[in-house]
N, C-alpha and C positions, 0 to 999 in steps of 0.2 A: 223283400223276397225285390230280385230284379223281373221287371216284366220287359219280357219281346214285344217286337212288336209282330202284331197280331193284324196286318192289313190283307197279307197275305190267305186266314187259315179259310175265307170261303168264297175266296176268289175261282177256286173251281169250281162254283158252280156253273159257269158260262161255257164250262163241256158241260156239264151234264142236259143241255137243250140243242138239237143238233137239227138242223135243219137244211132238208133236203131239196137242191133248189131241179126246180121242171126244165128239159131241154127242152126249144119248140120245134118239131118233125122236118119245117120244110128249113129250116134255118141252117137243121145240123146236113142235110141235103149239098143245101148253098156250099158249104164249104167244105165240103168232102173232098179229105187225096183219095187220088185214084191209085194204087198204089202196079208197078209193073208182076206183071205175072213169075215175070223168075228171079224176085226182088228178094233176097231174105230177109223178115223184120225181124227182129232181136226182141224176145220179150220183154213187158214190162221186171222191174225185179220185187218179189213176193214183198209186202207192207209186213212188215211183222208184228202178230197181235199183238196186242197189250193182253201179256197174264192176270192171273183175275188174283183178288186179295187173299192175305192170311186174316183169317178169323177163327179168334180162340176164346171160345166160352166159359163163365164161368158162373157159378150158384152161387154165390153170394150173399156178405150182410153193405148196406150203404154204414159210413159215419155221419154223424152230426154234421152237416156247414152251417152256415151263417152263411144267404147269399144278398152279394149290392147288386141288383140286376133294373139294368131298360128295358123296354119293349117301343119296338120302331118297327117299322112295315117296306115294302120297297116292289114297284114294277119289275125290277130286272135282275137278272143273278148279279151284275155289275154294282148296284145301286148297295147291293145289300152285302156285297164284300167291301164298298168303301163308310158304310152306316155301320160295323161289326167295328172296324179299324177308330170308329172315330169312339162307339163309347166303348168299346178296351184301352183306346191308350192316350184318351183327351177325356173327355167327359168321365166315365169313373177313375179315370185314373189321379185327375185333380179333385174328385169329392171323397176318395181316398185320404188322398195326406192332407188336406183341410181339415179332415177331422182325425190327426194321428188315428186311424186304425191302417192296420197291416193284412197286406195280401197273403194267405194261407194256401193259397190250390194254385192249382191252372185253371184259365178260363169259360166259361161250361156256357152252351147256350141248348136255347129250349125251339121246336122247327114247330108249329101250327101248320102249316103249309109248304108240302115241295114243289107249287106250282102258284104262281100270281095271280094272285098280289101274294108278296109269301112277310106274314107276319110272326117276330121272333123277337124274344125275347135271351139277352147276352147278359153275362154275372159275371163277376168274381164277388171267391169266397175271403170273407176276411174274420178274423179273431173277435169279434163282436158288432156286437147294432151298435151303430149311430146313436149320438147323446138323446138329436133331435131330428125329427120326422126332417126329410130334402127332397124338396120339386124334383116329379118323376123320377123320383127313385124307388125302386119298388127292396123288401126285405124277403124273401124266398129262403122258404128251414129243409133242408133234406134231413129225414130223423133215420134212424136206422132201421130201416125196412130189406125185409126180400127182395135179392136184386138179380135180375138178369143180364150181364155182363158182356159186350163182344169187346175181344179188344181187338182192334182193325188197325191191321196194317196196311198202306199199299194206299194209293193216289185219291186224295178227298174224292176226284168226280164219282169214283165207285161205292162212295164211304154208303151209298142208302143200300147196297147188299148187306149192311151192320143190319139193317133195323126191318128187312126182309125175310134174312136169319131168324133174327127174335120173335118175327111177329110171328113164322113157320110154329115156335116152342113154344109159343106160350099158346099155341090153337091146338096143338100132337098136346101140350099141357094140363088142357082144360084148364087154362088162370086165366086173370085178367091183370090188365094193368091196375095199381093203386093211386100208382101220382102220370102225370107228364110223365114218356123217356128225355133225357137232357144227350147231350159230347160234353165228355172233357179231352180238352183239346192235351193232352198226355204231352206231349213231345211236342216243339218248336219243327217246321220242318224248312230248317236252316240254319248252319250253326253260324258261331260265334261273330265273322266275318261277314258274314252273307251270299254263303253261299249252300243251293239250297243241297238238300241232303238227299238223301236215297231215300222217296217215297217207302220203302218199303220196310222199312229202317226207320218209322216215324207213326207211332202208339197213338191212336183216341179209341178213346171208349165210349162207346157207344151202352147208358144204362137204361135198364126197364126195370123198376118197381114191376110189383107183381102182387096180389093176394087171393 
């Protein structure tokens, strides 16, 4: 399976943290522009609000997977993006090729925190376990579990909404997580020419194993 470049996968995390700049009142008055009484001032155009994502819920059963993963952390969303790119496209790609393994699915990620410092584990599913242990590489296995899956279509910075929906559903059904939730990047957000796709046509699955 040809592996796309996943540098962009978590780049949207930079959009998740919005910092408002405070203004100094005295400075504002100093730079105030006085408009003559009879002057007609055109209103600023209204900026279209980003529409919400499409989230379809599926109550199903997961499949068995053998996933080679690497753990890392970062202090900023930008560093998360860079490190995920390195794990998927360089480190794991080299290890999989060197051990004559085959990638059997799309990239996966487990996030332990949505606030800095960000701790995460990123992996690629493979056809079998490597013949010998590999430094800094972990083997994660997903079993045949009951899972709630949020099929998410939308910009990556809205992805936390999928986690919120699943958290609410678990609470309503009085169920608990059996294993940590994870994300599967089903679709790449750009086409074969490198042009960005419509984000509302890009699928990301958020999976909650429950008991």
